[in-house]
mmCIF file of the N, C-alpha and C atoms, coordinates in Angstrom:
data_MODEL
# 
_entry.id   MODEL 
# 
loop_
_atom_site.group_PDB 
_atom_site.id 
_atom_site.type_symbol 
_atom_site.label_atom_id 
_atom_site.label_alt_id 
_atom_site.label_comp_id 
_atom_site.label_asym_id 
_atom_site.label_entity_id 
_atom_site.label_seq_id 
_atom_site.pdbx_PDB_ins_code 
_atom_site.Cartn_x 
_atom_site.Cartn_y 
_atom_site.Cartn_z 
_atom_site.occupancy 
_atom_site.B_iso_or_equiv 
_atom_site.pdbx_formal_charge 
_atom_site.auth_seq_id 
_atom_site.auth_comp_id 
_atom_site.auth_asym_id 
_atom_site.auth_atom_id 
_atom_site.pdbx_PDB_model_num 
ATOM 1   N N  . UNK A 1 1  ? 144.002 229.202 8.401  1.00 0.00 ? 1  UNK A N  1 
ATOM 2   C CA . UNK A 1 1  ? 143.604 230.334 8.841  1.00 0.00 ? 1  UNK A CA 1 
ATOM 3   C C  . UNK A 1 1  ? 143.056 231.270 7.977  1.00 0.00 ? 1  UNK A C  1 
ATOM 4   N N  . UNK A 1 2  ? 141.794 231.911 7.829  1.00 0.00 ? 2  UNK A N  1 
ATOM 5   C CA . UNK A 1 2  ? 141.500 232.903 7.101  1.00 0.00 ? 2  UNK A CA 1 
ATOM 6   C C  . UNK A 1 2  ? 142.342 234.089 7.173  1.00 0.00 ? 2  UNK A C  1 
ATOM 7   N N  . UNK A 1 3  ? 142.401 235.082 6.002  1.00 0.00 ? 3  UNK A N  1 
ATOM 8   C CA . UNK A 1 3  ? 143.146 236.020 5.949  1.00 0.00 ? 3  UNK A CA 1 
ATOM 9   C C  . UNK A 1 3  ? 142.740 237.135 6.867  1.00 0.00 ? 3  UNK A C  1 
ATOM 10  N N  . UNK A 1 4  ? 141.814 237.073 7.388  1.00 0.00 ? 4  UNK A N  1 
ATOM 11  C CA . UNK A 1 4  ? 141.170 238.090 8.209  1.00 0.00 ? 4  UNK A CA 1 
ATOM 12  C C  . UNK A 1 4  ? 141.566 237.578 10.076 1.00 0.00 ? 4  UNK A C  1 
ATOM 13  N N  . UNK A 1 5  ? 142.246 236.453 10.082 1.00 0.00 ? 5  UNK A N  1 
ATOM 14  C CA . UNK A 1 5  ? 142.487 236.029 11.432 1.00 0.00 ? 5  UNK A CA 1 
ATOM 15  C C  . UNK A 1 5  ? 141.441 235.192 12.025 1.00 0.00 ? 5  UNK A C  1 
ATOM 16  N N  . UNK A 1 6  ? 140.000 235.172 11.307 1.00 0.00 ? 6  UNK A N  1 
ATOM 17  C CA . UNK A 1 6  ? 138.774 234.484 12.063 1.00 0.00 ? 6  UNK A CA 1 
ATOM 18  C C  . UNK A 1 6  ? 139.339 233.155 12.615 1.00 0.00 ? 6  UNK A C  1 
ATOM 19  N N  . UNK A 1 7  ? 139.686 232.370 11.962 1.00 0.00 ? 7  UNK A N  1 
ATOM 20  C CA . UNK A 1 7  ? 140.022 230.885 12.433 1.00 0.00 ? 7  UNK A CA 1 
ATOM 21  C C  . UNK A 1 7  ? 140.871 230.819 13.793 1.00 0.00 ? 7  UNK A C  1 
ATOM 22  N N  . UNK A 1 8  ? 141.959 231.765 13.432 1.00 0.00 ? 8  UNK A N  1 
ATOM 23  C CA . UNK A 1 8  ? 142.900 231.847 14.640 1.00 0.00 ? 8  UNK A CA 1 
ATOM 24  C C  . UNK A 1 8  ? 142.216 232.465 16.071 1.00 0.00 ? 8  UNK A C  1 
ATOM 25  N N  . UNK A 1 9  ? 141.603 233.613 15.554 1.00 0.00 ? 9  UNK A N  1 
ATOM 26  C CA . UNK A 1 9  ? 140.661 234.199 16.949 1.00 0.00 ? 9  UNK A CA 1 
ATOM 27  C C  . UNK A 1 9  ? 139.738 233.287 17.561 1.00 0.00 ? 9  UNK A C  1 
ATOM 28  N N  . UNK A 1 10 ? 139.050 232.449 16.874 1.00 0.00 ? 10 UNK A N  1 
ATOM 29  C CA . UNK A 1 10 ? 138.126 231.662 17.412 1.00 0.00 ? 10 UNK A CA 1 
ATOM 30  C C  . UNK A 1 10 ? 138.857 230.738 18.189 1.00 0.00 ? 10 UNK A C  1 
ATOM 31  N N  . UNK A 1 11 ? 139.990 230.143 17.780 1.00 0.00 ? 11 UNK A N  1 
ATOM 32  C CA . UNK A 1 11 ? 140.773 229.062 18.634 1.00 0.00 ? 11 UNK A CA 1 
ATOM 33  C C  . UNK A 1 11 ? 141.143 229.388 20.025 1.00 0.00 ? 11 UNK A C  1 
ATOM 34  N N  . UNK A 1 12 ? 141.555 231.134 19.759 1.00 0.00 ? 12 UNK A N  1 
ATOM 35  C CA . UNK A 1 12 ? 142.357 231.581 21.045 1.00 0.00 ? 12 UNK A CA 1 
ATOM 36  C C  . UNK A 1 12 ? 141.301 231.805 21.971 1.00 0.00 ? 12 UNK A C  1 
ATOM 37  N N  . UNK A 1 13 ? 139.853 232.232 21.673 1.00 0.00 ? 13 UNK A N  1 
ATOM 38  C CA . UNK A 1 13 ? 138.823 232.441 22.284 1.00 0.00 ? 13 UNK A CA 1 
ATOM 39  C C  . UNK A 1 13 ? 138.250 231.145 23.018 1.00 0.00 ? 13 UNK A C  1 
ATOM 40  N N  . UNK A 1 14 ? 138.276 229.927 22.363 1.00 0.00 ? 14 UNK A N  1 
ATOM 41  C CA . UNK A 1 14 ? 137.795 228.775 22.961 1.00 0.00 ? 14 UNK A CA 1 
ATOM 42  C C  . UNK A 1 14 ? 138.999 228.106 23.765 1.00 0.00 ? 14 UNK A C  1 
ATOM 43  N N  . UNK A 1 15 ? 140.332 228.417 23.638 1.00 0.00 ? 15 UNK A N  1 
ATOM 44  C CA . UNK A 1 15 ? 141.412 228.262 24.628 1.00 0.00 ? 15 UNK A CA 1 
ATOM 45  C C  . UNK A 1 15 ? 141.125 229.144 25.855 1.00 0.00 ? 15 UNK A C  1 
ATOM 46  N N  . UNK A 1 16 ? 140.763 230.335 25.694 1.00 0.00 ? 16 UNK A N  1 
ATOM 47  C CA . UNK A 1 16 ? 140.674 231.357 26.774 1.00 0.00 ? 16 UNK A CA 1 
ATOM 48  C C  . UNK A 1 16 ? 139.431 230.846 27.551 1.00 0.00 ? 16 UNK A C  1 
ATOM 49  N N  . UNK A 1 17 ? 138.497 230.203 26.820 1.00 0.00 ? 17 UNK A N  1 
ATOM 50  C CA . UNK A 1 17 ? 137.067 229.953 27.809 1.00 0.00 ? 17 UNK A CA 1 
ATOM 51  C C  . UNK A 1 17 ? 137.428 228.646 28.600 1.00 0.00 ? 17 UNK A C  1 
ATOM 52  N N  . UNK A 1 18 ? 137.961 227.667 27.799 1.00 0.00 ? 18 UNK A N  1 
ATOM 53  C CA . UNK A 1 18 ? 138.338 226.399 28.463 1.00 0.00 ? 18 UNK A CA 1 
ATOM 54  C C  . UNK A 1 18 ? 139.461 226.720 29.753 1.00 0.00 ? 18 UNK A C  1 
ATOM 55  N N  . UNK A 1 19 ? 140.471 227.358 29.595 1.00 0.00 ? 19 UNK A N  1 
ATOM 56  C CA . UNK A 1 19 ? 141.526 227.875 30.881 1.00 0.00 ? 19 UNK A CA 1 
ATOM 57  C C  . UNK A 1 19 ? 140.647 228.705 31.731 1.00 0.00 ? 19 UNK A C  1 
ATOM 58  N N  . UNK A 1 20 ? 139.576 229.579 31.422 1.00 0.00 ? 20 UNK A N  1 
ATOM 59  C CA . UNK A 1 20 ? 139.121 230.350 32.486 1.00 0.00 ? 20 UNK A CA 1 
ATOM 60  C C  . UNK A 1 20 ? 138.154 229.334 33.307 1.00 0.00 ? 20 UNK A C  1 
ATOM 61  N N  . UNK A 1 21 ? 137.478 228.479 32.379 1.00 0.00 ? 21 UNK A N  1 
ATOM 62  C CA . UNK A 1 21 ? 136.781 227.584 33.229 1.00 0.00 ? 21 UNK A CA 1 
ATOM 63  C C  . UNK A 1 21 ? 137.430 226.799 34.308 1.00 0.00 ? 21 UNK A C  1 
ATOM 64  N N  . UNK A 1 22 ? 138.343 226.165 33.597 1.00 0.00 ? 22 UNK A N  1 
ATOM 65  C CA . UNK A 1 22 ? 139.676 225.205 34.330 1.00 0.00 ? 22 UNK A CA 1 
ATOM 66  C C  . UNK A 1 22 ? 140.118 225.951 35.777 1.00 0.00 ? 22 UNK A C  1 
ATOM 67  N N  . UNK A 1 23 ? 140.353 227.149 35.516 1.00 0.00 ? 23 UNK A N  1 
ATOM 68  C CA . UNK A 1 23 ? 140.666 228.121 36.734 1.00 0.00 ? 23 UNK A CA 1 
ATOM 69  C C  . UNK A 1 23 ? 139.634 228.331 37.832 1.00 0.00 ? 23 UNK A C  1 
ATOM 70  N N  . UNK A 1 24 ? 138.315 228.813 37.278 1.00 0.00 ? 24 UNK A N  1 
ATOM 71  C CA . UNK A 1 24 ? 137.472 228.697 38.141 1.00 0.00 ? 24 UNK A CA 1 
ATOM 72  C C  . UNK A 1 24 ? 137.131 227.714 38.937 1.00 0.00 ? 24 UNK A C  1 
ATOM 73  N N  . UNK A 1 25 ? 136.759 226.521 38.168 1.00 0.00 ? 25 UNK A N  1 
ATOM 74  C CA . UNK A 1 25 ? 136.726 225.357 38.855 1.00 0.00 ? 25 UNK A CA 1 
ATOM 75  C C  . UNK A 1 25 ? 137.696 224.905 39.941 1.00 0.00 ? 25 UNK A C  1 
ATOM 76  N N  . UNK A 1 26 ? 139.018 225.227 39.399 1.00 0.00 ? 26 UNK A N  1 
ATOM 77  C CA . UNK A 1 26 ? 140.064 224.764 40.637 1.00 0.00 ? 26 UNK A CA 1 
ATOM 78  C C  . UNK A 1 26 ? 139.921 225.626 41.753 1.00 0.00 ? 26 UNK A C  1 
ATOM 79  N N  . UNK A 1 27 ? 139.471 226.966 41.767 1.00 0.00 ? 27 UNK A N  1 
ATOM 80  C CA . UNK A 1 27 ? 139.324 227.864 42.792 1.00 0.00 ? 27 UNK A CA 1 
ATOM 81  C C  . UNK A 1 27 ? 137.808 227.677 43.314 1.00 0.00 ? 27 UNK A C  1 
ATOM 82  N N  . UNK A 1 28 ? 137.139 226.465 42.971 1.00 0.00 ? 28 UNK A N  1 
ATOM 83  C CA . UNK A 1 28 ? 136.008 226.402 43.723 1.00 0.00 ? 28 UNK A CA 1 
ATOM 84  C C  . UNK A 1 28 ? 134.869 227.383 43.435 1.00 0.00 ? 28 UNK A C  1 
ATOM 85  N N  . UNK A 1 29 ? 134.964 228.301 42.387 1.00 0.00 ? 29 UNK A N  1 
ATOM 86  C CA . UNK A 1 29 ? 133.844 229.117 42.223 1.00 0.00 ? 29 UNK A CA 1 
ATOM 87  C C  . UNK A 1 29 ? 132.735 228.811 41.149 1.00 0.00 ? 29 UNK A C  1 
ATOM 88  N N  . UNK A 1 30 ? 131.871 229.518 41.234 1.00 0.00 ? 30 UNK A N  1 
ATOM 89  C CA . UNK A 1 30 ? 130.713 229.413 40.422 1.00 0.00 ? 30 UNK A CA 1 
ATOM 90  C C  . UNK A 1 30 ? 130.697 230.798 39.257 1.00 0.00 ? 30 UNK A C  1 
ATOM 91  N N  . UNK A 1 31 ? 129.941 230.550 38.408 1.00 0.00 ? 31 UNK A N  1 
ATOM 92  C CA . UNK A 1 31 ? 130.224 231.563 37.307 1.00 0.00 ? 31 UNK A CA 1 
ATOM 93  C C  . UNK A 1 31 ? 129.734 232.639 38.001 1.00 0.00 ? 31 UNK A C  1 
ATOM 94  N N  . UNK A 1 32 ? 128.601 232.692 38.431 1.00 0.00 ? 32 UNK A N  1 
ATOM 95  C CA . UNK A 1 32 ? 128.129 233.859 39.284 1.00 0.00 ? 32 UNK A CA 1 
ATOM 96  C C  . UNK A 1 32 ? 129.148 234.343 40.122 1.00 0.00 ? 32 UNK A C  1 
ATOM 97  N N  . UNK A 1 33 ? 129.886 233.806 40.886 1.00 0.00 ? 33 UNK A N  1 
ATOM 98  C CA . UNK A 1 33 ? 130.742 234.383 41.908 1.00 0.00 ? 33 UNK A CA 1 
ATOM 99  C C  . UNK A 1 33 ? 131.814 235.058 41.000 1.00 0.00 ? 33 UNK A C  1 
ATOM 100 N N  . UNK A 1 34 ? 132.241 234.404 40.153 1.00 0.00 ? 34 UNK A N  1 
ATOM 101 C CA . UNK A 1 34 ? 133.492 234.998 39.321 1.00 0.00 ? 34 UNK A CA 1 
ATOM 102 C C  . UNK A 1 34 ? 132.919 236.390 38.692 1.00 0.00 ? 34 UNK A C  1 
ATOM 103 N N  . UNK A 1 35 ? 131.753 236.230 38.149 1.00 0.00 ? 35 UNK A N  1 
ATOM 104 C CA . UNK A 1 35 ? 131.036 237.421 37.385 1.00 0.00 ? 35 UNK A CA 1 
ATOM 105 C C  . UNK A 1 35 ? 131.004 238.510 38.683 1.00 0.00 ? 35 UNK A C  1 
ATOM 106 N N  . UNK A 1 36 ? 130.530 238.145 39.784 1.00 0.00 ? 36 UNK A N  1 
ATOM 107 C CA . UNK A 1 36 ? 130.443 239.451 40.784 1.00 0.00 ? 36 UNK A CA 1 
ATOM 108 C C  . UNK A 1 36 ? 131.745 239.858 41.303 1.00 0.00 ? 36 UNK A C  1 
ATOM 109 N N  . UNK A 1 37 ? 132.731 239.048 41.208 1.00 0.00 ? 37 UNK A N  1 
ATOM 110 C CA . UNK A 1 37 ? 134.072 239.383 41.547 1.00 0.00 ? 37 UNK A CA 1 
ATOM 111 C C  . UNK A 1 37 ? 134.727 240.549 40.498 1.00 0.00 ? 37 UNK A C  1 
ATOM 112 N N  . UNK A 1 38 ? 134.401 240.231 39.139 1.00 0.00 ? 38 UNK A N  1 
ATOM 113 C CA . UNK A 1 38 ? 134.872 240.803 38.174 1.00 0.00 ? 38 UNK A CA 1 
ATOM 114 C C  . UNK A 1 38 ? 134.179 241.972 37.830 1.00 0.00 ? 38 UNK A C  1 
ATOM 115 N N  . UNK A 1 39 ? 133.125 242.353 38.497 1.00 0.00 ? 39 UNK A N  1 
ATOM 116 C CA . UNK A 1 39 ? 132.041 243.496 38.379 1.00 0.00 ? 39 UNK A CA 1 
ATOM 117 C C  . UNK A 1 39 ? 131.387 243.087 36.847 1.00 0.00 ? 39 UNK A C  1 
ATOM 118 N N  . UNK A 1 40 ? 131.133 242.150 36.402 1.00 0.00 ? 40 UNK A N  1 
ATOM 119 C CA . UNK A 1 40 ? 130.512 241.981 35.116 1.00 0.00 ? 40 UNK A CA 1 
ATOM 120 C C  . UNK A 1 40 ? 128.961 240.966 35.230 1.00 0.00 ? 40 UNK A C  1 
ATOM 121 N N  . UNK A 1 41 ? 128.142 241.025 34.263 1.00 0.00 ? 41 UNK A N  1 
ATOM 122 C CA . UNK A 1 41 ? 126.959 240.230 34.385 1.00 0.00 ? 41 UNK A CA 1 
ATOM 123 C C  . UNK A 1 41 ? 127.329 238.930 34.103 1.00 0.00 ? 41 UNK A C  1 
ATOM 124 N N  . UNK A 1 42 ? 126.382 238.146 34.519 1.00 0.00 ? 42 UNK A N  1 
ATOM 125 C CA . UNK A 1 42 ? 126.763 236.808 34.562 1.00 0.00 ? 42 UNK A CA 1 
ATOM 126 C C  . UNK A 1 42 ? 126.608 236.135 33.026 1.00 0.00 ? 42 UNK A C  1 
ATOM 127 N N  . UNK A 1 43 ? 125.880 236.908 32.209 1.00 0.00 ? 43 UNK A N  1 
ATOM 128 C CA . UNK A 1 43 ? 125.745 236.508 30.859 1.00 0.00 ? 43 UNK A CA 1 
ATOM 129 C C  . UNK A 1 43 ? 126.938 236.732 30.032 1.00 0.00 ? 43 UNK A C  1 
ATOM 130 N N  . UNK A 1 44 ? 127.625 237.767 30.395 1.00 0.00 ? 44 UNK A N  1 
ATOM 131 C CA . UNK A 1 44 ? 129.053 238.436 29.829 1.00 0.00 ? 44 UNK A CA 1 
ATOM 132 C C  . UNK A 1 44 ? 129.806 237.057 30.037 1.00 0.00 ? 44 UNK A C  1 
ATOM 133 N N  . UNK A 1 45 ? 129.983 236.778 31.367 1.00 0.00 ? 45 UNK A N  1 
ATOM 134 C CA . UNK A 1 45 ? 130.892 236.031 31.640 1.00 0.00 ? 45 UNK A CA 1 
ATOM 135 C C  . UNK A 1 45 ? 130.713 234.526 31.179 1.00 0.00 ? 45 UNK A C  1 
ATOM 136 N N  . UNK A 1 46 ? 129.700 233.955 31.094 1.00 0.00 ? 46 UNK A N  1 
ATOM 137 C CA . UNK A 1 46 ? 129.169 232.684 30.540 1.00 0.00 ? 46 UNK A CA 1 
ATOM 138 C C  . UNK A 1 46 ? 129.704 232.829 28.852 1.00 0.00 ? 46 UNK A C  1 
ATOM 139 N N  . UNK A 1 47 ? 129.569 233.951 28.372 1.00 0.00 ? 47 UNK A N  1 
ATOM 140 C CA . UNK A 1 47 ? 129.773 234.247 26.959 1.00 0.00 ? 47 UNK A CA 1 
ATOM 141 C C  . UNK A 1 47 ? 131.474 233.855 26.710 1.00 0.00 ? 47 UNK A C  1 
ATOM 142 N N  . UNK A 1 48 ? 132.034 234.618 27.545 1.00 0.00 ? 48 UNK A N  1 
ATOM 143 C CA . UNK A 1 48 ? 133.650 234.509 27.337 1.00 0.00 ? 48 UNK A CA 1 
ATOM 144 C C  . UNK A 1 48 ? 133.893 233.012 27.914 1.00 0.00 ? 48 UNK A C  1 
ATOM 145 N N  . UNK A 1 49 ? 133.341 232.473 29.015 1.00 0.00 ? 49 UNK A N  1 
ATOM 146 C CA . UNK A 1 49 ? 133.804 231.234 29.180 1.00 0.00 ? 49 UNK A CA 1 
ATOM 147 C C  . UNK A 1 49 ? 133.554 230.310 28.116 1.00 0.00 ? 49 UNK A C  1 
ATOM 148 N N  . UNK A 1 50 ? 132.378 230.273 27.567 1.00 0.00 ? 50 UNK A N  1 
ATOM 149 C CA . UNK A 1 50 ? 131.910 229.433 26.534 1.00 0.00 ? 50 UNK A CA 1 
ATOM 150 C C  . UNK A 1 50 ? 132.716 229.771 25.081 1.00 0.00 ? 50 UNK A C  1 
ATOM 151 N N  . UNK A 1 51 ? 133.385 230.672 24.948 1.00 0.00 ? 51 UNK A N  1 
ATOM 152 C CA . UNK A 1 51 ? 134.568 230.958 23.802 1.00 0.00 ? 51 UNK A CA 1 
ATOM 153 C C  . UNK A 1 51 ? 133.617 231.934 22.751 1.00 0.00 ? 51 UNK A C  1 
ATOM 154 N N  . UNK A 1 52 ? 132.426 232.450 23.190 1.00 0.00 ? 52 UNK A N  1 
ATOM 155 C CA . UNK A 1 52 ? 131.492 233.251 22.131 1.00 0.00 ? 52 UNK A CA 1 
ATOM 156 C C  . UNK A 1 52 ? 131.998 234.828 22.174 1.00 0.00 ? 52 UNK A C  1 
ATOM 157 N N  . UNK A 1 53 ? 132.720 235.018 23.169 1.00 0.00 ? 53 UNK A N  1 
ATOM 158 C CA . UNK A 1 53 ? 133.071 236.693 23.521 1.00 0.00 ? 53 UNK A CA 1 
ATOM 159 C C  . UNK A 1 53 ? 134.344 236.779 23.839 1.00 0.00 ? 53 UNK A C  1 
ATOM 160 N N  . UNK A 1 54 ? 134.918 237.885 23.321 1.00 0.00 ? 54 UNK A N  1 
ATOM 161 C CA . UNK A 1 54 ? 136.340 238.127 23.666 1.00 0.00 ? 54 UNK A CA 1 
ATOM 162 C C  . UNK A 1 54 ? 136.670 239.401 24.660 1.00 0.00 ? 54 UNK A C  1 
ATOM 163 N N  . UNK A 1 55 ? 137.084 239.315 25.780 1.00 0.00 ? 55 UNK A N  1 
ATOM 164 C CA . UNK A 1 55 ? 137.173 240.335 26.847 1.00 0.00 ? 55 UNK A CA 1 
ATOM 165 C C  . UNK A 1 55 ? 138.209 241.215 26.376 1.00 0.00 ? 55 UNK A C  1 
ATOM 166 N N  . UNK A 1 56 ? 138.360 242.613 26.675 1.00 0.00 ? 56 UNK A N  1 
ATOM 167 C CA . UNK A 1 56 ? 139.165 243.314 26.185 1.00 0.00 ? 56 UNK A CA 1 
ATOM 168 C C  . UNK A 1 56 ? 140.261 243.191 27.407 1.00 0.00 ? 56 UNK A C  1 
ATOM 169 N N  . UNK A 1 57 ? 141.580 243.939 27.253 1.00 0.00 ? 57 UNK A N  1 
ATOM 170 C CA . UNK A 1 57 ? 142.916 243.240 28.034 1.00 0.00 ? 57 UNK A CA 1 
ATOM 171 C C  . UNK A 1 57 ? 142.594 243.676 29.489 1.00 0.00 ? 57 UNK A C  1 
ATOM 172 N N  . UNK A 1 58 ? 141.851 244.684 29.846 1.00 0.00 ? 58 UNK A N  1 
ATOM 173 C CA . UNK A 1 58 ? 141.642 245.198 31.224 1.00 0.00 ? 58 UNK A CA 1 
ATOM 174 C C  . UNK A 1 58 ? 140.767 244.009 31.744 1.00 0.00 ? 58 UNK A C  1 
ATOM 175 N N  . UNK A 1 59 ? 139.728 243.625 31.335 1.00 0.00 ? 59 UNK A N  1 
ATOM 176 C CA . UNK A 1 59 ? 138.703 242.455 31.788 1.00 0.00 ? 59 UNK A CA 1 
ATOM 177 C C  . UNK A 1 59 ? 139.667 241.188 31.890 1.00 0.00 ? 59 UNK A C  1 
ATOM 178 N N  . UNK A 1 60 ? 140.124 240.983 30.955 1.00 0.00 ? 60 UNK A N  1 
ATOM 179 C CA . UNK A 1 60 ? 140.944 239.985 30.965 1.00 0.00 ? 60 UNK A CA 1 
ATOM 180 C C  . UNK A 1 60 ? 141.911 239.745 32.386 1.00 0.00 ? 60 UNK A C  1 
ATOM 181 N N  . UNK A 1 61 ? 142.258 240.762 32.589 1.00 0.00 ? 61 UNK A N  1 
ATOM 182 C CA . UNK A 1 61 ? 143.344 240.909 34.130 1.00 0.00 ? 61 UNK A CA 1 
ATOM 183 C C  . UNK A 1 61 ? 142.510 240.778 35.217 1.00 0.00 ? 61 UNK A C  1 
ATOM 184 N N  . UNK A 1 62 ? 141.156 241.433 35.152 1.00 0.00 ? 62 UNK A N  1 
ATOM 185 C CA . UNK A 1 62 ? 140.568 241.248 36.052 1.00 0.00 ? 62 UNK A CA 1 
ATOM 186 C C  . UNK A 1 62 ? 139.785 239.791 36.351 1.00 0.00 ? 62 UNK A C  1 
ATOM 187 N N  . UNK A 1 63 ? 139.570 239.401 35.187 1.00 0.00 ? 63 UNK A N  1 
ATOM 188 C CA . UNK A 1 63 ? 138.990 237.813 35.407 1.00 0.00 ? 63 UNK A CA 1 
ATOM 189 C C  . UNK A 1 63 ? 140.168 236.991 35.886 1.00 0.00 ? 63 UNK A C  1 
ATOM 190 N N  . UNK A 1 64 ? 141.365 237.177 35.584 1.00 0.00 ? 64 UNK A N  1 
ATOM 191 C CA . UNK A 1 64 ? 142.292 236.237 36.100 1.00 0.00 ? 64 UNK A CA 1 
ATOM 192 C C  . UNK A 1 64 ? 142.404 236.578 37.709 1.00 0.00 ? 64 UNK A C  1 
ATOM 193 N N  . UNK A 1 65 ? 142.255 237.843 38.118 1.00 0.00 ? 65 UNK A N  1 
ATOM 194 C CA . UNK A 1 65 ? 142.620 237.993 39.584 1.00 0.00 ? 65 UNK A CA 1 
ATOM 195 C C  . UNK A 1 65 ? 141.317 237.260 40.306 1.00 0.00 ? 65 UNK A C  1 
ATOM 196 N N  . UNK A 1 66 ? 140.166 237.404 39.676 1.00 0.00 ? 66 UNK A N  1 
ATOM 197 C CA . UNK A 1 66 ? 138.775 237.029 40.356 1.00 0.00 ? 66 UNK A CA 1 
ATOM 198 C C  . UNK A 1 66 ? 139.128 235.394 40.482 1.00 0.00 ? 66 UNK A C  1 
ATOM 199 N N  . UNK A 1 67 ? 139.755 234.724 39.459 1.00 0.00 ? 67 UNK A N  1 
ATOM 200 C CA . UNK A 1 67 ? 139.875 233.390 39.661 1.00 0.00 ? 67 UNK A CA 1 
ATOM 201 C C  . UNK A 1 67 ? 141.169 232.980 40.329 1.00 0.00 ? 67 UNK A C  1 
ATOM 202 N N  . UNK A 1 68 ? 142.145 234.011 40.608 1.00 0.00 ? 68 UNK A N  1 
ATOM 203 C CA . UNK A 1 68 ? 143.172 233.819 41.415 1.00 0.00 ? 68 UNK A CA 1 
ATOM 204 C C  . UNK A 1 68 ? 144.303 233.125 40.442 1.00 0.00 ? 68 UNK A C  1 
ATOM 205 N N  . UNK A 1 69 ? 144.612 233.314 39.437 1.00 0.00 ? 69 UNK A N  1 
ATOM 206 C CA . UNK A 1 69 ? 145.541 232.912 38.279 1.00 0.00 ? 69 UNK A CA 1 
ATOM 207 C C  . UNK A 1 69 ? 146.261 234.243 37.518 1.00 0.00 ? 69 UNK A C  1 
ATOM 208 N N  . UNK A 1 70 ? 147.313 233.969 37.075 1.00 0.00 ? 70 UNK A N  1 
ATOM 209 C CA . UNK A 1 70 ? 148.009 235.271 36.089 1.00 0.00 ? 70 UNK A CA 1 
ATOM 210 C C  . UNK A 1 70 ? 147.166 234.976 35.112 1.00 0.00 ? 70 UNK A C  1 
ATOM 211 N N  . UNK A 1 71 ? 146.822 236.456 34.157 1.00 0.00 ? 71 UNK A N  1 
ATOM 212 C CA . UNK A 1 71 ? 146.338 236.487 32.990 1.00 0.00 ? 71 UNK A CA 1 
ATOM 213 C C  . UNK A 1 71 ? 146.877 235.530 32.052 1.00 0.00 ? 71 UNK A C  1 
ATOM 214 N N  . UNK A 1 72 ? 148.365 235.293 32.046 1.00 0.00 ? 72 UNK A N  1 
ATOM 215 C CA . UNK A 1 72 ? 149.034 234.413 31.103 1.00 0.00 ? 72 UNK A CA 1 
ATOM 216 C C  . UNK A 1 72 ? 148.403 233.227 31.059 1.00 0.00 ? 72 UNK A C  1 
ATOM 217 N N  . UNK A 1 73 ? 147.917 232.632 31.997 1.00 0.00 ? 73 UNK A N  1 
ATOM 218 C CA . UNK A 1 73 ? 147.373 231.426 32.463 1.00 0.00 ? 73 UNK A CA 1 
ATOM 219 C C  . UNK A 1 73 ? 146.271 231.044 31.492 1.00 0.00 ? 73 UNK A C  1 
ATOM 220 N N  . UNK A 1 74 ? 145.274 232.277 31.331 1.00 0.00 ? 74 UNK A N  1 
ATOM 221 C CA . UNK A 1 74 ? 144.133 232.032 30.716 1.00 0.00 ? 74 UNK A CA 1 
ATOM 222 C C  . UNK A 1 74 ? 144.202 232.269 29.245 1.00 0.00 ? 74 UNK A C  1 
ATOM 223 N N  . UNK A 1 75 ? 145.348 232.469 28.646 1.00 0.00 ? 75 UNK A N  1 
ATOM 224 C CA . UNK A 1 75 ? 145.674 232.718 27.173 1.00 0.00 ? 75 UNK A CA 1 
ATOM 225 C C  . UNK A 1 75 ? 146.748 231.627 26.819 1.00 0.00 ? 75 UNK A C  1 
ATOM 226 N N  . UNK A 1 76 ? 147.061 231.015 27.708 1.00 0.00 ? 76 UNK A N  1 
ATOM 227 C CA . UNK A 1 76 ? 148.353 230.042 27.398 1.00 0.00 ? 76 UNK A CA 1 
ATOM 228 C C  . UNK A 1 76 ? 147.883 229.052 26.525 1.00 0.00 ? 76 UNK A C  1 
ATOM 229 N N  . UNK A 1 77 ? 148.471 228.799 24.785 1.00 0.00 ? 77 UNK A N  1 
ATOM 230 C CA . UNK A 1 77 ? 148.009 227.934 24.289 1.00 0.00 ? 77 UNK A CA 1 
ATOM 231 C C  . UNK A 1 77 ? 148.725 226.524 24.360 1.00 0.00 ? 77 UNK A C  1 
# 
């Protein structure tokens, strides 16, 4: 891990993205449907799901509700 936490942050974002995608697919939702439920642009959602963008805590909670799971499940390593 880098001293600035970069590697660790990247791993967490990748886990978040994978968990979010799995929860979305389990709920039978498209990216567009989840983005609409969360009130964000599809491109932002796609970036979060791909692990290239990190949501703030409020958005994380909103995304969890949109896919029907606890926020903890999205960041569970």
